C-alpha positions, 0 to 999 in steps of 0.5 A: 892334339891331346891337351897336357895335363899340368896338375890335378886333385881331387875332391871339393873346390875349397877356393870360395871360404864358408861355402857348404859341402858339395853332395859328390867329389870333383876331381880338377885337373889344369890342361891347355887348349890349342892356343896354350890357355890353361883351363881348369878341368873337371870330372864328378869321377875322379876315382873312377867309380861311376861305372856308367856312359860319358858325358862332356857338358858345355856349360852354361857361360861362367857357371860350375859343376854346383849347378848341377846337382843330379850330376853330383849324386854319386849314384847319377850313372853317368860320368860327367867330363867338363871344363871352367870357362876361360877366365872364369874358375880358375882357368886363365884368360887367353893371352889375346883377351878376343879369343873367348867366342864359341870357337875359341870354346868349342877348341876347348871341349875337344881339347878336354875330350883329348885329354879324357881320352873319348873319342866320340861322346854325347855332349850336354849343353846348358844356356850358351853351353847349347851353343858351342854343343852345337857347333861342335856338331857342325865341325866335327859330326865324327865325335859326336854321339848326340846331344841334350840341350837345357835351356839354351838354343843353337845360335843366335841366343841374345835374339830369345831373350825375355821370351814370356815377354814375347818381344821381337827377335830386334828388340830382344837382342838390343835389350840384352847387348845392351846390358852386355855392354852397360856391365862390361863398361861398369863391370869394374866399379860393380866388381867389388860389391858382385863378389861380396855380396852375402849369398845365402839359404835367405838370398836364395829365397829371395832370388827363387821368388824373384820368376828369374828362378824358381825353387830349387830343392838343394838349396845348400849346392844352390848356394855355392853354384852362386857363390862361385858364380859370382867369383867372375868380375863382371866386366869380364863375364860382360865381354865373354856374353858379347863374344859368343853372342856373335854366334849366329843359327847354326844350320840344322839341317846339316846336324845328324845328331840325335838331339833332346831339347829341355826347355824352361817354360818361363825362361826368360834367357833362352827362348823355349818357343825357339828351342820348340822350332830347333827340335822341329827342324832337325830330323831326330830330336824331341822336344820336353818342356817343363815348369821352370826357368833358366835353371830347369836342371836345378829347379828339377834336377830328378826329372831333367836326369830322368830325361838324360837317362833315357837319352843316352839308353837310346843313343847306347 
């Protein structure tokens, strides 16, 4: 059943005061998922001027359009449709707060596809969004033409974290789960502090030299991406993370769609080694490793976009 459009507007989302102007116009639309949850959907082509294929972006958990600088270029040649996760970026929390796992996100992705009139499309996933797109490919293969995975694994994500430290899977999962539970418990106290952090170019420089994230060419958009991300209450984000972490490994032998895995060599949130082995287990998949972190599409936007265009040409 197609999702219902409640409202639409074009232009940048100016909800964050003092945010730098984005490089492209974003069109936001309020739609409903199948369970009635209101979602804030968006596209990089509100005026319908991009002449190129359409992809469905399954974004990183709680992230926003500004994390994809290459796709915000008006001349990118790719039309993007996506949405903000439940309880983030203008999307409502569901009536049942437990309906925030990967299965619910798959429903949301299908609602977005129905709303924009897409019977079938290439899916682009980043981080936990890779879980979403692989689950969608497993349960609704007729809707998926290809899978372009960036810094994410097809299931059991927590066990692949802290990859550069070479921890055993059970240890990595225990550390990531424990940190998420601690944030959920202490989030109400942390949220007023986090939402008021003075994120600017100087702060971004510190983050990008921490090893967690590398320097980015477009600092303006990166600042916007971080500011928008920090608007989500900490306890709600931890709630989302713990529910999405329940998503187990997808049986890749049952995935027929072609795929590309683009990994950051120094990614501490999604293991590059696990992405490489996932590509090996698929019949039609390639693996590309770039010097970067979990935010490789922000650090090397031109190269990641080139790989996406090559993949779109290959799948037709």
